[in-house]
C-alpha positions as CSV (number, residue, x, y, z in Angstrom):
1,N,-192.6,-47.1,184.4
2,T,-189.5,-47.0,182.1
3,R,-189.4,-43.2,181.8
4,N,-190.0,-42.8,185.6
5,V,-187.1,-45.2,186.4
6,H,-184.7,-43.4,184.0
7,R,-185.7,-40.0,185.3
8,S,-185.2,-41.2,188.9
9,N,-181.7,-42.4,187.9
10,F,-181.0,-38.9,186.5
11,L,-182.4,-37.0,189.5
12,L,-180.4,-39.2,191.8
13,G,-177.1,-38.3,190.1
14,H,-176.9,-41.4,188.0
15,R,-176.8,-43.6,191.1
16,W,-177.1,-46.7,188.9
17,G,-174.6,-45.4,186.2
18,Q,-174.9,-43.3,183.1
19,D,-175.1,-46.4,181.0
20,F,-178.0,-47.7,183.1
21,V,-180.6,-49.6,181.0
22,Y,-184.1,-50.5,182.3
23,D,-186.9,-52.2,180.4
24,E,-189.9,-54.3,181.2
25,M,-191.2,-57.5,179.7
26,L,-193.6,-60.3,180.4
27,V,-192.4,-63.9,180.6
28,T,-194.9,-66.0,178.7
29,G,-193.3,-69.4,178.9
30,A,-191.5,-71.6,176.4
31,G,-192.6,-73.2,173.2
32,E,-195.7,-72.8,171.2
33,K,-198.0,-72.1,174.2
34,G,-195.7,-69.3,175.3
35,E,-195.6,-67.9,171.8
36,A,-199.4,-68.1,171.5
37,F,-199.8,-66.3,174.8
38,A,-197.3,-63.6,173.8
39,H,-199.2,-63.0,170.6
40,A,-202.5,-62.8,172.5
41,V,-201.2,-60.3,174.9
42,A,-199.7,-58.1,172.1
43,A,-203.0,-58.2,170.2
44,D,-205.2,-57.2,173.1
45,K,-205.8,-53.5,172.7
46,S,-209.0,-53.4,175.0
47,L,-207.6,-51.5,178.0
48,G,-206.7,-48.3,176.2
49,S,-209.5,-48.3,173.6
50,E,-213.2,-47.8,173.2
51,G,-213.6,-51.6,173.5
52,G,-212.2,-51.5,177.1
53,P,-214.2,-51.4,180.3
54,K,-216.5,-48.4,180.8
55,P,-216.7,-46.5,184.1
56,G,-218.4,-48.8,186.6
57,E,-217.6,-51.9,184.6
58,G,-214.4,-52.8,186.4
59,P,-213.9,-55.7,188.8
60,S,-216.2,-56.1,191.8
61,R,-215.2,-55.3,195.3
62,E,-214.7,-59.0,196.0
63,E,-212.5,-59.4,192.9
64,R,-210.4,-56.3,193.8
65,E,-209.9,-57.5,197.4
66,A,-209.0,-61.0,196.2
67,G,-206.5,-59.7,193.7
68,F,-202.8,-59.7,194.2
69,Y,-199.5,-59.5,192.2
70,D,-196.0,-60.9,192.5
71,V,-193.4,-59.2,190.3
72,L,-189.8,-60.1,189.9
73,F,-187.1,-57.7,188.7
74,I,-183.8,-59.1,187.6
75,G,-180.8,-56.7,187.2
76,S,-177.3,-57.3,186.1
77,N,-174.1,-55.3,185.6
78,A,-171.2,-55.4,183.2
79,K,-169.3,-57.8,185.5
80,G,-172.2,-60.3,185.4
81,D,-173.3,-59.8,189.0
82,T,-177.1,-60.2,189.3
83,L,-179.7,-58.9,191.7
84,R,-183.3,-60.1,192.0
85,V,-185.9,-57.9,193.6
86,G,-189.4,-59.2,194.3
87,V,-192.4,-57.0,194.8
88,K,-195.7,-58.4,196.1
89,G,-199.0,-56.6,196.6
90,D,-202.0,-57.9,198.6
91,R,-204.7,-56.3,196.4
92,D,-205.7,-55.9,192.7
93,P,-202.9,-53.9,191.1
94,G,-205.2,-51.7,189.0
95,Y,-207.5,-50.7,191.8
96,G,-206.9,-51.7,195.4
97,S,-203.1,-51.6,195.5
98,T,-202.7,-48.4,193.4
99,S,-205.1,-46.4,195.6
100,K,-203.1,-47.4,198.7
101,M,-199.8,-46.5,197.0
102,I,-201.1,-43.1,196.0
103,T,-202.4,-42.4,199.5
104,E,-199.1,-43.4,201.2
105,A,-197.1,-41.3,198.7
106,A,-199.3,-38.3,199.6
107,V,-198.8,-38.9,203.3
108,C,-195.1,-39.4,202.8
109,L,-194.8,-36.1,200.9
110,L,-196.6,-34.3,203.7
111,Q,-194.9,-35.9,206.7
112,D,-191.6,-37.4,205.6
113,A,-190.3,-35.4,202.6
114,R,-190.8,-31.9,203.8
115,G,-187.2,-30.9,203.0
116,T,-187.6,-31.8,199.3
117,A,-187.1,-28.8,197.1
118,G,-189.7,-27.7,194.6
119,G,-189.6,-29.2,191.1
120,I,-190.7,-32.2,189.2
121,W,-189.6,-35.3,191.1
122,T,-190.3,-39.0,190.8
123,P,-191.4,-41.0,193.9
124,A,-187.9,-42.6,194.1
125,S,-186.0,-39.4,194.0
126,A,-188.3,-37.4,196.4
127,M,-189.2,-40.1,198.9
128,G,-187.1,-43.2,198.3
129,A,-186.7,-45.5,201.3
130,R,-189.2,-43.5,203.3
131,L,-191.9,-44.3,200.8
132,R,-190.8,-48.0,200.6
133,A,-191.1,-48.3,204.4
134,R,-194.6,-46.7,204.3
135,L,-195.7,-49.1,201.6
136,Q,-194.6,-52.1,203.6
137,E,-196.1,-50.9,206.8
138,N,-199.4,-49.6,205.6
139,A,-200.2,-50.6,202.0
140,G,-199.8,-54.4,201.9
141,L,-196.6,-54.4,199.8
142,T,-193.6,-56.5,200.5
143,F,-190.1,-56.2,198.9
144,S,-187.4,-58.8,198.9
145,V,-183.8,-58.6,197.6
146,E,-181.6,-61.5,196.7
147,A,-178.0,-61.0,195.4
148,G,-176.9,-63.5,192.7
149,N,-173.4,-64.4,191.5
């Protein structure tokens, strides 16, 4: 995601500034339990290796349909202003939600982004708010924005 976000900023004329920084991290909690969880996550190499799930070994249909996610992005600027953006999805992020996002992006490209010139675009730079609206209307995603101090 990091490269996609930085490329979007570039393609949108540095809308978020030339000094824009984006990174991702997982909050694991405080103390020894949080540290132990962080070490366990860092040590888990199963998803991209031979030890990971084989084709057909993924979650069941019931597990995919019962899955969900709730992600919080927190941004700040040099003045100390903050912005919190929540993204929630109603299906498993690795299977159910991703397939709906890809489908809505394809429909958006065909129906809503016809004026986009050829080239190598990111979803944000090619479709932006039109794709966000489609994801909310048709793909089970919700977005919330909360300004801080």
